[in-house]
C-alpha positions in Angstrom: 111.6 145.2 239.6 109.4 143.5 241.9 107.1 140.5 241.3 103.7 141.1 242.9 101.3 138.2 243.1 97.6 139.1 243.8 94.5 136.9 243.7 92.2 137.5 240.8 89.0 139.2 242.1 86.8 137.3 239.6 88.9 134.1 238.9 90.3 133.4 242.3 93.5 132.4 240.8 97.0 133.9 241.5 98.0 136.6 239.1 101.7 137.8 239.0 102.9 141.1 237.5 106.4 142.7 237.3 106.4 146.2 238.8 108.7 149.1 239.6 108.8 149.7 243.3 110.1 152.4 245.6 111.7 152.1 249.0 111.2 155.2 251.1 112.4 155.0 254.8 112.6 151.3 254.7 109.0 150.8 253.4 107.9 149.4 250.0 105.5 151.5 247.7 103.9 150.7 244.4 102.2 153.2 242.1 99.3 152.4 240.0 100.1 154.5 237.0 99.3 152.0 234.3 101.1 154.3 231.8 98.4 157.0 232.4 95.5 154.9 231.3 92.0 155.8 232.4 91.6 152.7 234.4 93.3 151.5 237.5 95.7 148.4 236.7 94.2 145.0 237.4 96.7 144.3 240.0 95.4 147.2 242.0 91.8 146.1 241.6 92.7 142.7 242.8 94.3 143.7 245.9 91.4 145.9 246.8 89.4 142.7 247.2 92.2 140.6 248.7 95.0 142.7 250.2 97.1 139.4 251.1 99.8 139.4 248.4 103.2 137.9 247.7 106.1 139.9 246.6 109.5 138.7 245.2 112.5 140.8 244.7 115.6 138.7 243.3 115.4 135.5 245.5 113.6 137.3 248.4 110.1 136.2 248.5 107.6 137.1 251.4 103.9 137.2 252.0 102.7 140.7 252.6 99.6 142.9 253.1 99.0 145.6 250.5 97.1 148.8 251.6 96.1 151.9 249.5 97.7 155.0 250.9 95.1 157.7 251.3 95.0 161.4 251.8 96.9 163.2 253.3 99.5 160.6 253.5 99.5 160.1 249.7 100.1 163.8 248.9 103.0 164.0 251.3 104.5 160.8 249.7 103.9 161.8 246.1 106.8 164.2 245.6 109.3 161.6 247.0 107.8 158.9 244.7 107.9 161.2 241.6 111.6 161.9 242.4 112.4 158.2 242.5 110.2 157.3 239.3 109.9 160.5 237.3 107.7 158.7 234.7 104.7 158.8 237.3 104.3 162.4 236.6 103.9 161.9 233.0 101.1 159.2 233.8 99.4 161.6 236.1 99.2 164.2 233.3 97.6 161.6 230.9 94.6 160.6 233.0 91.9 162.3 235.2 92.0 159.5 237.7 93.7 159.6 241.1 96.8 157.4 240.6 96.8 155.0 243.5 99.8 154.5 245.8 100.1 151.1 247.7 102.1 150.4 250.8 103.2 146.8 251.0 104.1 145.4 254.3 106.0 142.0 254.2 105.6 139.5 256.9 108.7 137.8 258.2 
């Protein structure tokens, strides 16, 4: 699990959520599955407004920039993400929205 801290798009306050993450080719990815809900998760909406985030894995904490992965890169990544986290395919079947994929690039 990864702790992701975003800045609330309305409140301006830090918001922290625990998320599953995937490392592919040394890069960190998050999937906004939200268990197949019809709305994007709030953490995703927050980082669209303020892409500067903090991530923490165990005792490793870094500032980072979160960027939505767009087509065609998203389609290329999806099979590898689904292999790593099979539940995201179930989430995709439950919703009509495009489930976002986010690349997180730590600083330092």
